[in-house]
C-alpha positions as CSV (number, residue, x, y, z in Angstrom):
1,M,-49.5,13.5,52.9
2,S,-52.4,12.6,55.1
3,G,-50.6,9.5,56.1
4,E,-47.7,11.5,57.8
5,N,-47.4,11.2,61.5
6,H,-47.5,15.1,62.4
7,S,-47.2,14.4,65.9
8,D,-43.3,13.8,65.8
9,R,-42.6,17.3,64.6
10,P,-42.0,20.1,66.6
11,R,-44.4,23.0,66.3
12,A,-43.7,26.1,64.7
13,G,-41.7,28.3,67.1
14,I,-40.9,25.7,69.5
15,P,-37.3,24.3,69.5
16,A,-36.7,20.7,69.3
17,P,-35.5,18.8,72.1
18,G,-31.6,19.1,72.4
19,E,-31.7,22.6,70.4
20,S,-31.2,26.0,71.7
21,G,-30.7,25.0,75.4
22,V,-33.5,22.4,75.7
23,P,-32.0,19.3,77.3
24,L,-32.6,15.9,75.9
25,S,-34.6,13.8,78.3
26,D,-34.7,10.1,78.6
27,D,-38.4,10.3,79.1
28,A,-39.1,11.9,75.9
29,F,-37.1,9.3,73.9
30,P,-36.9,6.1,75.9
31,G,-33.7,4.1,75.3
32,F,-31.8,7.2,74.6
33,D,-28.7,8.0,76.9
34,A,-28.3,12.0,76.6
35,S,-25.0,11.8,78.4
36,Q,-23.5,10.1,75.5
37,V,-24.1,13.0,73.4
38,P,-20.7,15.2,73.1
39,P,-21.1,18.7,74.1
40,R,-21.1,21.4,71.5
41,P,-17.7,23.0,71.2
42,Q,-17.5,26.4,72.7
43,L,-15.8,29.1,70.5
44,P,-13.2,31.6,72.2
45,V,-14.8,34.8,73.5
46,Q,-12.6,37.7,72.2
47,D,-12.1,40.3,74.9
48,T,-12.4,43.4,72.5
49,G,-11.9,45.7,75.3
50,E,-8.5,44.3,75.9
51,H,-7.3,44.4,72.5
52,S,-8.5,47.7,72.0
53,A,-6.5,48.8,75.1
54,I,-3.3,47.1,73.7
55,R,-3.7,49.0,70.6
56,E,-4.2,52.3,72.0
57,Q,-1.1,51.7,74.1
58,W,0.8,50.9,70.9
59,R,-0.4,54.3,69.3
60,T,0.6,56.1,72.3
61,K,4.0,54.5,72.3
62,R,4.7,55.1,68.6
63,G,3.3,58.8,68.9
64,E,5.7,59.2,71.9
65,I,8.8,57.9,69.7
66,E,7.9,60.0,66.9
67,T,7.7,63.0,69.1
68,H,11.1,62.3,70.6
69,V,12.8,61.5,67.1
70,S,11.2,64.7,65.9
71,Q,12.7,66.8,68.9
72,A,16.1,65.1,68.4
73,R,16.1,66.3,64.8
74,D,15.3,69.7,65.6
75,H,17.8,69.8,68.1
76,F,20.3,68.3,65.8
77,D,19.7,70.8,63.1
78,Q,19.5,73.7,65.4
79,A,23.1,72.5,66.9
80,N,24.5,72.1,63.3
81,E,23.2,75.4,62.1
82,R,24.9,77.1,65.2
83,I,28.0,75.3,64.2
84,K,27.6,76.3,60.5
85,Q,27.2,79.8,61.6
86,R,30.2,79.7,63.8
87,T,32.6,77.9,61.5
88,G,31.1,78.4,58.1
89,R,31.1,74.5,57.4
90,D,28.3,72.1,57.0
91,L,29.1,69.6,60.1
92,I,27.1,66.6,58.4
93,L,28.5,66.9,54.9
94,A,32.0,67.6,56.3
95,I,31.9,64.4,58.3
96,V,30.6,62.0,55.5
97,I,33.0,63.5,52.9
98,G,35.7,63.2,55.5
99,V,35.0,59.7,56.5
100,A,34.8,58.6,52.8
101,F,38.3,60.1,52.0
102,G,39.7,58.6,55.2
103,A,38.3,55.1,54.3
104,A,39.7,54.9,51.0
105,L,43.1,56.2,52.3
106,V,43.1,53.6,55.1
107,A,42.1,50.9,52.7
108,S,44.8,51.6,50.2
109,L,47.5,51.6,52.9
110,L,46.3,48.5,54.8
111,F,45.8,46.3,52.1
112,I,47.7,47.2,48.5
113,K,49.9,50.0,49.1
114,W,50.2,50.6,45.3
115,L,46.7,51.8,45.4
116,F,47.8,54.8,47.4
117,V,49.8,56.2,44.1
118,P,46.9,56.8,42.0
119,I,45.0,58.5,45.2
120,A,48.2,60.8,45.7
121,L,48.5,61.5,42.0
122,A,44.7,62.3,41.8
123,A,45.0,64.7,44.9
124,G,48.2,66.2,43.8
125,L,46.7,67.0,40.4
126,L,43.4,68.5,41.6
127,A,45.0,70.6,44.2
128,T,47.5,71.9,41.6
129,Y,44.6,72.9,39.8
130,E,42.8,74.6,42.5
131,L,45.9,76.6,43.5
132,S,46.5,77.7,40.2
133,R,43.0,78.7,39.4
134,A,43.1,80.6,42.7
135,L,46.3,82.5,41.9
136,R,45.1,83.5,38.5
137,A,41.9,84.9,40.0
138,G,44.0,86.9,42.2
139,G,45.9,88.6,39.4
140,R,48.9,86.3,39.0
141,R,50.0,84.9,35.4
142,V,49.8,81.1,36.3
143,D,49.9,78.8,33.4
144,V,47.6,75.8,34.4
145,V,48.2,73.3,31.5
146,P,52.0,73.5,31.9
147,Q,51.5,73.3,35.8
148,L,49.5,70.2,35.3
149,I,52.2,68.6,33.0
150,A,55.1,69.5,35.3
151,A,53.2,68.1,38.4
152,T,52.5,64.8,36.7
153,G,55.9,64.4,36.2
154,V,57.0,65.1,39.6
155,L,54.5,62.7,41.1
156,L,55.5,60.0,38.8
157,A,59.0,60.4,39.6
158,A,58.3,59.7,43.2
159,A,56.7,56.3,42.4
160,S,60.2,55.0,41.5
161,G,61.0,55.0,45.1
162,Q,64.4,56.8,44.2
163,L,64.9,60.2,46.1
164,W,67.4,61.6,43.7
165,T,64.7,61.1,41.0
166,S,62.3,63.1,42.5
167,W,64.7,66.1,43.2
168,V,66.0,66.1,39.8
169,T,62.5,65.8,38.2
170,L,61.5,68.8,40.6
171,V,64.3,71.0,39.3
172,V,63.2,70.1,35.6
173,A,59.6,70.8,36.5
174,V,60.4,74.2,37.9
175,S,62.7,75.3,35.1
176,F,59.9,74.1,32.8
177,I,57.5,76.4,34.4
178,A,59.9,79.4,34.6
179,V,60.8,79.2,30.7
180,W,57.3,78.7,29.5
181,R,56.2,81.8,31.8
182,M,58.8,84.0,30.2
183,I,58.2,83.0,26.7
184,A,54.4,83.3,27.1
185,Q,55.0,86.9,28.4
186,M,57.4,87.6,25.5
187,V,54.9,86.5,23.2
188,V,51.9,88.4,24.9
189,K,53.8,91.8,25.2
190,D,51.2,93.6,27.4
191,G,53.7,95.8,29.0
192,R,54.0,93.8,32.3
193,T,57.1,95.1,34.2
194,Y,60.1,92.8,34.9
195,G,59.1,92.7,38.6
196,D,55.7,91.5,37.9
197,V,57.2,88.8,35.4
198,L,59.6,87.4,38.0
199,S,56.9,87.4,40.6
200,D,55.0,85.4,38.3
201,V,58.0,82.8,37.8
202,V,58.2,82.4,41.7
203,V,54.6,81.8,42.1
204,G,54.8,79.3,39.5
205,A,57.6,77.5,41.1
206,F,55.8,77.8,44.6
207,V,53.0,76.0,43.1
208,Q,55.1,72.9,41.9
209,I,57.0,72.9,45.5
210,Y,53.9,73.3,47.8
211,V,51.6,70.7,46.1
212,P,53.4,68.3,43.7
213,F,56.7,68.1,45.3
214,L,55.3,67.7,49.0
215,T,52.8,64.9,47.8
216,S,55.6,63.3,46.0
217,V,57.5,63.1,49.4
218,A,54.6,61.1,50.8
219,I,55.0,58.6,47.7
220,M,58.7,58.6,48.4
221,L,58.1,57.6,52.2
222,L,55.3,54.9,51.0
223,F,58.0,53.1,49.0
224,Q,60.4,52.7,52.1
225,E,60.5,49.8,54.1
226,N,57.1,49.8,56.3
227,G,56.5,53.0,54.6
228,E,53.0,52.5,54.2
229,W,52.6,52.5,58.2
230,W,54.6,55.8,58.6
231,V,52.3,57.6,56.0
232,L,49.3,56.2,57.8
233,S,50.8,57.5,60.9
234,F,51.7,61.0,59.9
235,V,48.3,61.5,58.1
236,S,46.4,60.4,61.2
237,I,48.6,62.6,63.6
238,A,47.6,65.6,61.3
239,V,44.0,64.6,61.1
240,A,43.8,64.1,64.8
241,A,45.3,67.7,65.5
242,D,43.0,69.2,63.0
243,T,40.0,67.5,64.5
244,C,41.0,68.0,68.1
245,A,41.7,71.7,67.3
246,Y,38.3,72.0,65.8
247,A,36.4,70.4,68.6
248,A,38.2,72.1,71.5
249,G,38.0,75.5,69.8
250,L,34.2,74.9,69.0
251,A,33.4,74.1,72.8
252,F,36.3,76.3,74.6
253,G,37.6,78.6,72.2
254,R,37.8,82.0,73.7
255,H,41.2,83.7,72.9
256,P,42.1,84.0,69.0
257,M,45.5,82.7,68.0
258,A,46.2,84.8,65.1
259,P,43.2,87.0,64.4
260,R,44.9,88.8,61.4
261,I,45.5,85.6,59.6
262,S,42.7,83.3,60.8
263,P,40.4,84.6,63.1
264,K,38.5,81.6,64.0
265,K,41.7,79.6,65.4
266,T,42.0,80.2,69.1
267,W,44.5,79.0,71.6
268,E,42.2,76.6,73.3
269,G,42.0,74.8,69.9
270,F,45.7,74.5,69.8
271,A,46.0,73.2,73.3
272,G,43.5,70.4,72.0
273,A,45.6,69.8,68.9
274,V,48.7,69.5,71.1
275,A,46.8,66.9,73.1
276,G,45.4,64.9,70.3
277,S,48.6,64.8,68.3
278,L,51.0,63.8,71.2
279,I,48.6,60.9,72.3
280,V,47.9,59.7,68.8
281,G,51.7,60.0,68.1
282,V,52.6,57.8,71.2
283,L,49.8,55.2,70.4
284,L,50.9,54.7,66.8
285,S,54.5,54.7,67.5
286,V,54.2,51.9,70.1
287,F,51.6,49.9,68.4
288,L,52.0,50.5,64.6
289,L,55.5,51.6,64.3
290,H,57.0,49.7,67.0
291,L,59.0,52.5,68.2
292,V,60.0,53.4,71.7
293,W,57.2,55.6,73.2
294,W,59.2,58.7,73.2
295,A,59.7,58.6,69.6
296,G,56.0,59.0,69.3
297,L,56.2,62.5,71.3
298,I,58.7,63.5,68.7
299,L,56.7,62.5,65.7
300,G,53.4,63.9,67.2
301,A,55.4,67.5,68.1
302,A,56.9,67.5,64.5
303,V,53.7,66.7,62.7
304,L,51.7,69.1,65.0
305,I,54.1,71.9,64.0
306,S,54.1,71.4,60.4
307,A,50.4,70.9,60.5
308,T,49.8,74.1,62.3
309,L,52.3,76.2,59.9
310,G,50.6,74.8,56.9
311,D,47.1,75.6,58.1
312,L,48.2,79.2,58.9
313,G,50.1,79.3,55.7
314,E,47.1,78.6,53.6
315,S,44.9,80.9,55.6
316,M,47.4,83.6,55.0
317,L,47.4,82.8,51.2
318,K,43.7,82.9,51.1
319,R,43.3,86.1,52.9
320,D,45.8,87.6,50.6
321,L,43.8,86.6,47.5
322,G,40.6,87.6,49.2
323,I,38.8,84.2,49.2
324,K,37.4,81.8,51.6
325,D,38.3,78.7,50.0
326,M,40.3,77.3,47.4
327,S,37.2,76.0,45.6
328,S,33.6,74.7,46.3
329,W,34.0,71.0,45.2
330,L,33.9,69.5,48.5
331,P,30.7,70.6,50.4
332,G,31.6,71.1,54.1
333,H,35.3,71.4,53.4
334,G,35.7,73.8,50.7
335,G,38.2,72.7,48.4
336,L,40.7,69.9,48.4
337,L,43.6,72.0,49.1
338,D,41.9,73.1,52.2
339,R,41.9,69.6,53.8
340,L,45.6,69.0,52.5
341,D,46.8,72.2,54.0
342,S,48.0,70.5,57.1
343,I,49.0,67.2,55.6
344,L,51.3,68.4,52.9
345,P,53.8,70.4,55.0
346,S,53.9,67.3,57.2
347,T,55.5,65.0,54.8
348,I,59.2,66.5,55.3
349,P,59.1,65.8,58.8
350,A,57.6,62.4,58.5
351,L,60.2,61.3,55.8
352,A,63.1,62.9,57.9
353,L,61.9,61.1,61.0
354,F,61.6,57.8,59.3
355,F,65.2,57.7,58.7
356,L,66.2,59.2,62.1
357,L,63.8,56.9,64.3
358,S,63.8,53.6,62.2
359,P,67.0,52.7,64.4
360,W,65.2,52.8,67.6
361,M,62.4,50.6,66.3
362,V,61.7,47.7,69.2
363,S,62.2,44.2,67.6
């Protein structure tokens, strides 16, 4: 310990040469070249102030975006509430359900037209059930199970593609409904008058004609040559008329069209339906059905008239029964029949115009 040379050690508190900024000196260490010592690496200095400013800007931007989204949502909810108060429909649910049904229908017609048959069968049976229940609630003696049995026969007969088969099946179905109702009335013996029984028979026959038979006409049209395009066309025109009438009536509606039947329908809405149906009719006739352009005007006008009459007819029926919708199974729409009221009557002019206008196809 005593033999160690303490003169080479740095004294306490005094840094050695080359440390803490004390430069190395050639005089302190003879023969040592300080220029050969590599410089100590410098760590990057983080500008914490600049980073804090960037983070603050991001927070501000995010807050602004959240505020704009919240305001947009509030405005949309308020607009939807106003529309709901004016029309009695939830616009969001109506659009979602309408798009879903439309997509299924279009997919069946574009890819495998046989898929349209189970869709039409399900829609026809469900609408028959809705109408039968609504009429029963209104005091009519309508037998639901026989109605569904007869409707199944009418719809399946149309899938054969033979027009005469559908007509014969319809006669059998109406006869079956009439006989069932009269036998059921004789069994009950509740003192119902002959006039009431006859009215029940007529109403039962009306159910078969209005829903299953008109639905079967669409199936008949489907199995004609290029029939799937005709089904897609007349349904699209009816939907366009209904949508344009709704939009135009909502935006410009001032003058009621039939206040005693449907107070919310206006002449401005009907004008929108005319424009929409004619434009869509011409476009589909030229680009999808390959007809001359004026055939599209005829098809659009025919479907417009039948769709409008069907809509007003169902509104009159619901007013007579004292109900707003046929059912509440489709949120935003009411019942299925409430959406088919303009499509079902349009099957007749669509099938008739198929035979009349097909010779005018452009090759």
